C-alpha angles and dihedrals in degrees: 000000000000132000109216111201131213113186126221086247090065099257123138109191115192108166093352093291093126102213121189121255130192116224136190123305087229092060126235122318136179109263090245090059096047114119132185111269097009093118091227127139109229120233113231149082115289131188115239101237107179147317128253122190143178105250090192090060103043150341124294106280114256103243143126089230122099109273133194132175115244112247126214091251097049117123138160119225116234098171107115094205095052123096088230093058113148091002134109113264138182118249134269089050124175096227131056113289143157122248111235092205104079128175094211094071095239092119097042083112121016127182110202111220127202096245115144094340109112087086110342114239110214112250097011094108136282140214097026099169140164104235145149117303128231114255091256094042091242113184119274131226088261102306129112115247132194133183105273093246091051090049090051091049090051092049091051088063102034118105135196108275094034122129136210112226119201106198 
């Protein structure tokens, strides 16, 4: 098992390469201070759960992690009062949720992290993913984002049981 670290300065350093990472527009916060919609990236150590990808935009990522293609009706609930909070849901869904099919390419590859999911605590943040970065590395809504090629290189080495550490 490996702990992969992203620093609060936006540096992901597999093998000393020091690749750039985009972080939340709300800065970095201790996990205990994270709140839904604050735009902050939570400090902590998170299990790498699985990988989702857009099959219409690229090949299945080469990885030992569990992988599934994103479907047109895939969503992720971000409504703290809903029983599906911080869980994948099928669209249409009666509560607030994020569409996993995005036209901007950010979710072409998504790594689901174990933030606030065992069990989810309402209001402590949802949908904290590792995903593709914008070309200019613009801040995220709280996720961690890497250039797609860096994300693919990371996934090629990641193993079940690994963790992402935000420090």
